[in-house]
VEXDREN-2710 file (C-alpha; in Angstrom, 1 decimal):
% VEXDREN-2710
k/r/px/py/pz
1/UNK/-21.3/-12.5/-14.6
2/UNK/-18.5/-11.7/-17.3
3/UNK/-20.9/-9.4/-19.2
4/UNK/-22.0/-7.7/-16.0
5/UNK/-18.3/-7.0/-15.0
6/UNK/-17.6/-5.6/-18.5
7/UNK/-20.5/-3.3/-18.6
8/UNK/-19.9/-2.0/-15.2
9/UNK/-16.1/-1.4/-16.3
10/UNK/-17.3/0.7/-19.2
11/UNK/-19.6/2.7/-16.8
12/UNK/-16.8/3.0/-14.3
13/UNK/-14.4/4.3/-17.0
14/UNK/-17.1/6.7/-18.6
15/UNK/-18.5/8.4/-15.5
16/UNK/-15.4/10.5/-14.6
17/UNK/-15.9/12.7/-17.6
18/UNK/-19.0/14.1/-15.6
19/UNK/-17.2/14.8/-12.4
20/UNK/-17.2/18.2/-11.0
21/UNK/-14.0/20.3/-11.1
22/UNK/-12.7/20.5/-7.4
23/UNK/-9.5/22.6/-7.4
24/UNK/-8.3/23.7/-4.0
25/UNK/-6.7/26.8/-2.9
26/UNK/-3.5/27.0/-0.8
27/UNK/-3.6/24.8/2.2
28/UNK/-1.3/23.7/5.0
29/UNK/-2.8/20.2/4.4
30/UNK/-2.6/18.1/1.3
31/UNK/-2.6/14.5/-0.1
32/UNK/0.3/12.6/-1.3
33/UNK/0.0/9.6/-3.9
34/UNK/2.0/7.3/-5.9
35/UNK/0.2/6.6/-9.1
36/UNK/0.3/4.3/-12.2
37/UNK/-1.7/4.5/-15.3
38/UNK/-4.1/1.5/-14.4
39/UNK/-5.1/3.2/-11.2
40/UNK/-5.9/6.8/-12.3
41/UNK/-9.6/6.1/-12.8
42/UNK/-9.8/4.6/-9.3
43/UNK/-7.9/7.6/-7.9
44/UNK/-10.4/10.0/-9.5
45/UNK/-13.3/8.2/-7.7
46/UNK/-11.3/8.0/-4.4
47/UNK/-10.5/11.7/-4.5
48/UNK/-14.2/12.7/-5.5
49/UNK/-15.6/10.7/-2.7
50/UNK/-13.2/12.2/0.0
51/UNK/-14.0/15.7/-1.2
52/UNK/-17.7/15.1/-1.5
53/UNK/-17.7/13.9/2.2
54/UNK/-15.5/16.6/3.6
55/UNK/-17.2/19.4/1.6
56/UNK/-13.9/20.9/0.4
57/UNK/-11.0/20.0/-1.7
58/UNK/-7.3/19.6/-1.0
59/UNK/-4.2/20.0/-3.1
60/UNK/-2.5/16.8/-4.2
61/UNK/1.2/15.9/-4.7
62/UNK/1.7/12.6/-6.9
63/UNK/4.8/10.9/-8.2
64/UNK/4.4/9.2/-11.5
65/UNK/5.6/5.8/-11.6
66/UNK/6.5/6.0/-15.1
67/UNK/3.4/4.9/-16.6
68/UNK/1.1/7.9/-16.8
69/UNK/0.1/9.1/-20.1
70/UNK/-0.6/12.6/-21.3
71/UNK/-4.3/11.7/-21.1
72/UNK/-3.9/10.8/-17.4
73/UNK/-2.1/14.1/-16.7
74/UNK/-5.0/16.1/-18.3
75/UNK/-7.6/14.1/-16.4
76/UNK/-6.0/14.7/-13.1
77/UNK/-5.0/18.6/-13.8
78/UNK/-8.5/19.2/-15.2
79/UNK/-10.3/18.1/-11.9
80/UNK/-7.8/19.0/-9.3
81/UNK/-5.0/21.1/-8.1
82/UNK/-2.1/18.6/-8.5
83/UNK/1.6/18.7/-8.6
84/UNK/3.0/15.7/-10.4
85/UNK/6.7/14.7/-10.4
86/UNK/8.1/12.1/-12.6
87/UNK/10.1/9.4/-10.8
88/UNK/13.6/10.6/-11.9
89/UNK/12.4/14.3/-10.8
90/UNK/11.4/12.9/-7.4
91/UNK/14.7/11.0/-7.0
92/UNK/16.7/14.1/-7.9
93/UNK/14.6/16.0/-5.2
94/UNK/15.3/13.4/-2.6
95/UNK/19.1/13.4/-3.2
96/UNK/19.1/17.0/-2.6
97/UNK/16.8/17.1/0.5
98/UNK/18.4/14.1/2.3
99/UNK/22.2/14.0/1.3
100/UNK/22.9/12.5/4.6
101/UNK/20.8/9.3/4.2
102/UNK/22.8/7.1/1.9
103/UNK/20.8/4.0/2.4
104/UNK/17.5/5.8/1.7
105/UNK/18.9/7.1/-1.4
106/UNK/20.2/3.6/-2.4
107/UNK/17.0/2.1/-1.6
108/UNK/14.8/4.5/-3.7
109/UNK/17.4/4.6/-6.6
110/UNK/17.9/0.9/-7.0
111/UNK/15.7/-0.3/-10.0
112/UNK/15.7/-3.8/-8.6
113/UNK/13.5/-2.6/-5.7
114/UNK/9.7/-2.8/-6.4
115/UNK/8.4/0.6/-7.7
116/UNK/6.2/0.8/-4.5
117/UNK/9.2/2.1/-2.9
118/UNK/8.4/5.6/-4.3
119/UNK/5.3/5.7/-1.9
120/UNK/7.9/6.5/0.8
121/UNK/9.3/9.2/-1.6
122/UNK/5.7/10.8/-1.8
123/UNK/5.7/11.2/1.9
124/UNK/9.2/12.5/2.1
125/UNK/8.5/15.1/-0.6
126/UNK/5.1/16.1/0.0
127/UNK/5.0/20.0/0.3
128/UNK/2.6/20.4/3.0
129/UNK/2.8/20.9/6.7
130/UNK/0.4/18.0/7.2
131/UNK/0.1/15.2/4.7
132/UNK/-2.7/12.6/4.1
133/UNK/-1.2/9.4/2.6
134/UNK/-3.9/8.0/0.3
135/UNK/-4.0/5.0/-1.9
136/UNK/-6.1/5.2/-5.0
137/UNK/-8.3/2.2/-4.0
138/UNK/-10.1/3.7/-1.0
139/UNK/-13.6/5.1/-1.0
140/UNK/-15.3/7.4/1.5
141/UNK/-18.8/6.7/2.6
142/UNK/-19.0/9.1/5.4
143/UNK/-17.2/12.2/6.5
144/UNK/-13.8/11.3/7.9
145/UNK/-13.9/13.5/11.0
146/UNK/-10.3/12.2/11.9
147/UNK/-9.0/14.5/9.2
148/UNK/-10.4/17.5/10.9
149/UNK/-9.1/16.4/14.2
150/UNK/-5.7/15.8/12.5
151/UNK/-5.6/19.2/11.1
152/UNK/-6.2/20.8/14.5
153/UNK/-3.8/18.8/16.5
154/UNK/-0.4/17.4/16.5
155/UNK/-1.1/13.7/16.3
156/UNK/-0.3/11.2/13.6
157/UNK/-2.7/8.5/12.5
158/UNK/-2.3/5.3/10.5
159/UNK/-4.7/2.6/9.2
160/UNK/-5.0/-0.6/11.2
161/UNK/-6.1/-4.2/10.5
162/UNK/-9.0/-5.7/12.5
163/UNK/-8.0/-8.2/15.0
164/UNK/-9.4/-11.1/13.0
165/UNK/-6.7/-10.3/10.5
166/UNK/-4.0/-11.3/13.1
167/UNK/-5.2/-14.9/13.2
168/UNK/-5.4/-15.0/9.4
169/UNK/-1.7/-13.8/9.2
170/UNK/-0.5/-16.3/11.8
171/UNK/-2.4/-19.3/10.3
172/UNK/-1.3/-18.5/6.7
173/UNK/2.3/-18.1/7.8
174/UNK/2.6/-14.7/6.1
175/UNK/6.4/-14.4/6.2
176/UNK/6.3/-10.6/5.8
177/UNK/4.2/-10.2/8.9
178/UNK/6.7/-12.2/11.1
179/UNK/9.6/-10.4/9.6
180/UNK/8.1/-7.0/10.4
181/UNK/7.7/-7.9/13.9
182/UNK/11.4/-9.2/14.2
183/UNK/12.6/-6.0/12.6
184/UNK/10.7/-3.8/15.1
185/UNK/12.2/-5.8/17.9
186/UNK/15.6/-5.3/16.4
187/UNK/15.0/-1.5/16.1
188/UNK/13.4/-1.5/19.5
189/UNK/10.1/-0.4/18.2
190/UNK/7.3/-2.5/19.4
191/UNK/3.9/-1.4/18.2
192/UNK/2.5/-1.1/14.7
193/UNK/3.4/-4.4/12.9
194/UNK/-0.3/-5.0/12.1
195/UNK/-1.2/-1.9/10.0
196/UNK/-1.9/-0.7/6.5
197/UNK/-0.8/2.7/5.6
198/UNK/-3.0/3.0/2.5
199/UNK/-4.7/5.8/4.6
200/UNK/-2.6/7.6/7.1
201/UNK/-2.1/11.2/8.4
202/UNK/1.4/12.6/9.1
203/UNK/2.5/16.0/10.5
204/UNK/5.6/16.7/8.5
205/UNK/7.6/17.8/11.6
206/UNK/7.7/14.1/12.5
207/UNK/10.3/13.8/9.7
208/UNK/13.3/14.8/11.7
209/UNK/16.9/13.7/12.1
210/UNK/16.2/10.8/14.8
211/UNK/13.4/9.5/12.5
212/UNK/15.6/9.5/9.5
213/UNK/18.3/7.8/11.4
214/UNK/16.0/5.0/12.3
215/UNK/14.8/4.6/8.8
216/UNK/18.5/4.5/7.6
217/UNK/18.9/1.6/10.2
218/UNK/15.9/-0.3/9.0
219/UNK/16.9/-0.1/5.4
220/UNK/20.4/-1.1/6.1
221/UNK/19.4/-4.1/8.0
222/UNK/16.7/-5.2/5.3
223/UNK/19.3/-4.6/2.4
224/UNK/21.6/-7.3/4.2
225/UNK/19.0/-9.9/3.6
226/UNK/17.5/-8.5/0.3
227/UNK/14.0/-7.7/2.0
228/UNK/14.4/-4.2/0.5
229/UNK/13.2/-5.9/-2.8
230/UNK/10.1/-7.4/-1.5
231/UNK/6.7/-5.9/-2.4
232/UNK/5.9/-4.9/1.3
233/UNK/9.2/-3.3/2.0
234/UNK/8.0/0.4/1.4
235/UNK/5.1/-0.2/4.0
236/UNK/7.6/-1.5/6.3
237/UNK/9.8/1.4/6.2
238/UNK/6.8/4.1/6.2
239/UNK/5.6/2.2/9.4
240/UNK/8.9/2.8/10.9
241/UNK/8.3/6.6/10.2
242/UNK/4.8/6.6/11.7
243/UNK/5.9/4.8/14.7
244/UNK/8.6/7.2/15.4
245/UNK/6.0/9.9/15.0
246/UNK/4.0/8.2/17.9
247/UNK/1.1/7.5/15.5
248/UNK/-2.4/6.6/16.7
249/UNK/-4.2/3.7/15.0
250/UNK/-7.4/4.8/13.0
251/UNK/-10.4/2.7/14.3
252/UNK/-10.4/-0.4/12.1
253/UNK/-14.1/-0.9/11.9
254/UNK/-14.7/2.7/10.9
255/UNK/-11.7/2.9/8.4
256/UNK/-11.8/-0.5/7.1
257/UNK/-9.1/-2.4/5.2
258/UNK/-10.8/-5.2/3.3
259/UNK/-8.3/-8.0/2.7
260/UNK/-10.6/-10.8/1.2
261/UNK/-13.8/-10.8/-1.0
262/UNK/-15.6/-13.0/1.3
263/UNK/-15.4/-10.4/4.1
264/UNK/-17.5/-8.1/1.8
265/UNK/-20.6/-9.9/2.8
266/UNK/-20.2/-9.0/6.4
267/UNK/-19.4/-5.3/5.5
268/UNK/-21.9/-2.4/5.7
269/UNK/-20.5/0.4/3.6
270/UNK/-23.1/3.0/4.8
271/UNK/-21.8/2.4/8.3
272/UNK/-18.3/2.6/7.5
273/UNK/-16.3/5.9/7.1
274/UNK/-13.9/4.5/4.4
275/UNK/-13.0/1.2/2.9
276/UNK/-9.6/0.3/1.4
277/UNK/-10.1/-2.4/-1.3
278/UNK/-6.9/-4.5/-1.1
279/UNK/-5.9/-6.9/-3.7
280/UNK/-8.6/-9.1/-5.1
281/UNK/-11.3/-6.9/-3.5
282/UNK/-10.6/-4.3/-6.1
283/UNK/-13.4/-5.6/-8.4
284/UNK/-15.7/-4.8/-5.7
285/UNK/-14.3/-1.2/-5.5
286/UNK/-15.6/-0.8/-9.2
287/UNK/-19.1/-1.6/-8.4
288/UNK/-19.2/0.4/-5.2
289/UNK/-17.5/3.4/-6.8
290/UNK/-20.3/3.6/-9.5
291/UNK/-23.0/3.1/-6.9
292/UNK/-21.5/5.9/-4.8
293/UNK/-21.1/8.2/-7.7
294/UNK/-24.7/7.8/-8.9
295/UNK/-26.1/8.0/-5.5
296/UNK/-24.3/11.2/-4.8
297/UNK/-25.3/12.6/-8.3
298/UNK/-21.7/12.2/-9.4
299/UNK/-20.1/13.8/-6.2
300/UNK/-21.7/17.0/-6.8
301/UNK/-21.6/18.4/-3.1
302/UNK/-18.7/20.8/-2.5
303/UNK/-19.5/23.5/-0.2
304/UNK/-16.2/25.3/-1.4
305/UNK/-13.2/24.8/-3.4
306/UNK/-10.6/24.9/-0.4
307/UNK/-10.3/24.1/3.2
308/UNK/-9.2/27.8/3.8
309/UNK/-12.4/29.1/2.4
310/UNK/-14.6/26.8/4.3
311/UNK/-13.1/27.8/7.7
312/UNK/-12.2/31.5/6.9
313/UNK/-8.5/31.0/6.3
314/UNK/-6.0/28.2/6.2
315/UNK/-5.1/28.6/9.8
316/UNK/-8.7/28.5/11.0
317/UNK/-9.5/25.6/13.4
318/UNK/-11.9/22.9/12.2
319/UNK/-14.9/22.3/14.3
320/UNK/-15.9/18.5/13.9
321/UNK/-19.7/18.2/13.8
322/UNK/-20.9/16.7/17.0
323/UNK/-23.0/14.0/15.1
324/UNK/-20.2/12.7/13.1
325/UNK/-18.1/9.6/14.2
326/UNK/-14.5/10.4/15.1
END
């Protein structure tokens, strides 16, 4: 098994050199990501799978967590239209854009807080009217029609965990899960405590004074008990943002968050729109990414380089295909 994994890893790292260039034109909709060196190859597969399934590419805003190499920059810039900010550049922009949010600035600027905190910064700084939050460990197996619905409308969407995960969290006494519920009650928010925002869609108009005040309150409360330093703090704060934006949950069967490797045996990728390979399931991502790349002939299908070209201009409405699942 070890030899098989090593061989697959080599193929996984080698194939992106054959990926097609997919540089988007200008667009009102784009993607935001926080990226580290070890996730760059995964991100290339994730983006290629998304653009392959939609038939068009999108511009990408990335924050470098401090580990990206010159080679990483070259790989990303060669294949896609990307804007990359280093961590300090992003923090400087946040300070100028949100001078009246002291707790937000302190949370993002504190080196004791987990680097995942910058995922919140990617969303706040994304230079688009509509933003797709995308983690590097997500693969798309069918066309995500919700993206097209999102572009046409005003609703926000966020990934959800399957109901079976609820019992798992309760039985395993996941403290973060219970704390998030208590925090939402404290903030008088009562919905999205069982979510995963690895894939989420946000209209940037949702980031308003009322939303920022609520995030300030959440961070202030969490700072008082050092919760802001935890691994999941960033998702909690981003979830507050999505809750304030009246977000709709993405169907968890179609947009699947895979928590445990044992769940994979019950998963049918070809009947799933996307799969988020969380934690220990990332080894499965590697195998599935290679299969998807080869089966698609290295993600070759691209009807056009930009969403604007596909639909006439960047303001053209998208017509979801009737045969696609929404």
